[in-house]
N, C-alpha and C positions, 0 to 999 in steps of 0.2 A: 503494501500500501503506500509505502515510503516512496516508491520511484514512480509510482501514479503520480503523487503528492510532487515530486519534482519535474513531471510535463505540465500539470496545473499551474505551475510558481515560476516555471522557467519558461518564457515562450522563444529563448534561443534556445527548445529540443527542438527540432525537425526531423530527425531522421535516428530510428531505431537502432542504427550502429553506433553512432554518436552516443545516444544513452546508456548503449555498454559498456563502450571506451571511458564512460565520464563515471563509470562505477564500478569498473573492474571486472567485470564480466564479457562472456558471450552473448553474441545476437543470438544465439541459440538458446543459452541455458533463458536471457530475459523474457524470450517469448515463452517458453514454460513456465515460468514464474507469474507473469501477468495471466497465462492462462487457467494457470491452478487456482490463483488467488484475485485478480480479477476478474474471470471467466470470458474477457477477451483480450487481444493481443496488444503489442504495446505501437503498434502503428495504428490501429484503429482511436485507439484513444490520444495518441497525437492526434490524430487527424478530426477531432470531434474538437479538442481545445481549439486548435485552430481557426475552426467553424465557429466555434460559440465565438471568439475574438469579433471572426468579421461579423459576425451579425449581432452582438453588441455596438461596433463601429459603427456599424450599417443604422441603427437604430437612433444614432445620434443626429445622423442628418446622409442626406444620399452622401459618401464617398468617394473619392477619385480609387476607383476599383481596382487598375492598374498599381495604383503606387500601395494600394494596402493587400495587393497579392503581394506585392515586393516585399513590405512588411513583414507578411507571413510566412515567408520562406517559398512560396508557390514559384514555377519556372515562369511563369506566366499568366492575366490575366485569365485568360481562355480554362486556365486549368483550375483555376479556385474555384470560376462558373460554373466547370461539370462537377466539381467537389460537392459547390454549394446543391446546386441543382437534385443534386442526386441524395443529400441527406434530405432536404426542407421541401422535395417536389415542388420548388416553384425556382425561379429563375431572380439570383440578387437585387435587379431593376424591381420585379415583380414583388419582390418580401417588402424592397423600400413603399412605394406605392401602397401595398395594403398597410401601412404602418400611420398614414395619411388621414 
């Protein structure tokens, strides 16, 4: 659970192998620990916290999506949009419109 908390509090955690290296363990061991104690893999947790931050920032007002994607460690805006839409069921723009 401490590793999941590390993901939540350190927005610099973007990759499973980086998290494993920071905590002195192998990627595979980290995956097994998460599955045993959290119920999902570390990649899932990292993705959810990144998207949660995107949702929070979108709620503050329409963001610059490409800058937000870069801030959250996505390769580009399209990657963020695909992830956002896959998880929420709506595009980021539609989500922001729904908040008004």
